[in-house]
VMD Tcl script that draws the C-alpha trace (Angstrom):
set ca {
  {95.50 -24.99 -39.57}
  {93.42 -28.00 -40.33}
  {90.05 -27.77 -42.03}
  {87.60 -30.24 -42.10}
  {84.74 -31.02 -44.08}
  {82.24 -33.72 -43.44}
  {79.93 -35.40 -45.59}
  {77.52 -38.44 -45.85}
  {74.50 -36.93 -43.73}
  {70.65 -37.83 -44.32}
  {67.95 -39.46 -44.00}
  {67.79 -42.97 -42.96}
  {65.29 -45.73 -41.53}
  {65.98 -47.13 -38.09}
  {68.43 -50.17 -38.76}
  {70.11 -49.12 -41.81}
  {73.54 -47.84 -42.47}
  {75.38 -45.06 -43.20}
  {78.92 -43.84 -43.88}
  {80.23 -40.38 -42.97}
  {83.31 -39.15 -44.56}
  {85.89 -36.51 -43.33}
  {88.03 -35.03 -45.70}
  {90.95 -32.82 -43.96}
  {92.86 -29.98 -45.36}
  {95.65 -27.52 -44.54}
  {98.10 -30.06 -42.57}
  {98.27 -33.98 -42.89}
  {96.34 -35.75 -40.49}
  {99.15 -38.48 -39.48}
  {99.71 -36.41 -36.55}
  {96.34 -35.66 -35.63}
  {94.05 -37.96 -33.35}
  {90.83 -37.71 -35.47}
  {87.24 -37.60 -33.63}
  {83.69 -37.48 -34.06}
  {80.80 -36.20 -31.71}
  {77.30 -35.41 -32.59}
  {74.75 -32.90 -30.96}
  {71.22 -33.60 -30.86}
  {68.95 -30.36 -30.68}
  {68.87 -29.03 -27.67}
  {71.56 -31.30 -26.18}
  {75.43 -30.91 -25.79}
  {77.98 -32.11 -28.05}
  {78.98 -35.57 -27.37}
  {81.72 -37.75 -28.03}
  {81.16 -40.53 -30.34}
  {84.45 -42.16 -31.34}
  {88.13 -41.18 -31.61}
  {90.81 -42.92 -33.61}
  {94.59 -42.04 -32.53}
  {97.48 -40.48 -34.34}
  {100.28 -42.83 -33.70}
  {98.50 -46.64 -33.69}
  {95.19 -46.13 -34.94}
  {94.01 -47.28 -31.64}
  {90.43 -46.46 -31.37}
  {87.64 -45.38 -28.46}
  {83.97 -45.51 -28.79}
  {80.93 -43.99 -26.78}
  {78.98 -46.95 -25.13}
  {76.11 -46.08 -26.92}
  {77.73 -46.71 -30.08}
  {80.06 -49.62 -29.46}
  {79.73 -52.55 -31.73}
  {77.60 -50.52 -34.36}
  {79.68 -47.70 -35.12}
  {83.50 -48.03 -36.43}
  {85.68 -45.22 -36.94}
  {88.78 -45.54 -39.46}
  {91.41 -43.07 -41.17}
  {93.32 -43.16 -44.37}
  {96.17 -40.91 -43.87}
  {97.13 -41.23 -47.29}
  {94.03 -39.38 -48.55}
  {93.81 -37.15 -45.30}
  {90.39 -38.62 -44.61}
  {88.69 -40.18 -41.96}
  {85.06 -42.28 -42.05}
  {82.66 -43.32 -39.54}
  {80.73 -46.20 -40.36}
  {77.38 -46.70 -38.71}
  {75.39 -49.50 -38.53}
  {71.89 -50.61 -36.64}
  {71.20 -47.04 -36.72}
  {68.32 -45.71 -34.38}
  {66.36 -42.80 -33.71}
  {68.29 -41.97 -30.60}
  {71.51 -41.40 -33.12}
  {69.73 -38.24 -34.56}
  {72.17 -35.52 -34.73}
  {74.52 -32.97 -36.28}
  {77.84 -35.38 -36.71}
  {80.96 -33.37 -36.40}
  {84.34 -34.19 -37.19}
  {87.30 -32.68 -34.81}
  {91.04 -33.16 -35.20}
  {93.84 -33.24 -32.10}
  {97.27 -32.89 -32.51}
  {99.76 -35.13 -30.16}
  {97.02 -35.93 -27.81}
  {97.48 -39.06 -25.19}
  {95.26 -41.90 -25.38}
  {93.69 -40.36 -22.21}
  {92.47 -37.50 -23.84}
  {90.80 -39.25 -26.85}
  {87.16 -38.98 -25.63}
  {87.43 -35.07 -24.09}
  {85.87 -32.60 -26.65}
  {88.24 -29.89 -25.23}
  {91.20 -31.86 -26.28}
  {89.94 -31.15 -29.98}
  {91.52 -27.75 -31.39}
  {89.69 -28.26 -35.39}
  {86.48 -28.83 -35.88}
  {84.32 -29.13 -38.96}
  {80.85 -27.78 -39.54}
  {79.00 -30.98 -38.90}
  {76.67 -32.92 -41.24}
  {72.96 -33.87 -40.28}
  {71.92 -37.38 -39.78}
  {68.21 -38.14 -39.24}
  {67.02 -41.71 -38.54}
  {63.39 -42.32 -38.66}
  {61.50 -45.16 -37.06}
}
mol new
graphics top color blue
foreach p $ca { graphics top sphere $p radius 0.5 }
foreach p [lrange $ca 0 end-1] q [lrange $ca 1 end] { graphics top cylinder $p $q radius 0.2 }
display resetview
């Protein structure tokens, strides 16, 4: 089992930056793809970004590409999501997720991730 705890959410102004962090426990994350997903009120949970377990390659949703950066620190069992140029439409609960040894084609797919945190709310005001 992998336990995930997100932090870093809060209220920010449009155009500002924010860093989200996800600390894992229970297992070393070096063999897990780590992802961020988000869910706005009344909407389905959607893919944001994933970083692969083997080579740290990354994939992003089109809506955040060029603004968000996912990174991992296996030594600290931590994953970060750096969010720049935030927009009101980025407002959502952000969830960290882990998937063991998935292939590159599975990286954007919510169903591939077995372990989830409880989320951290990010609210972007205009």
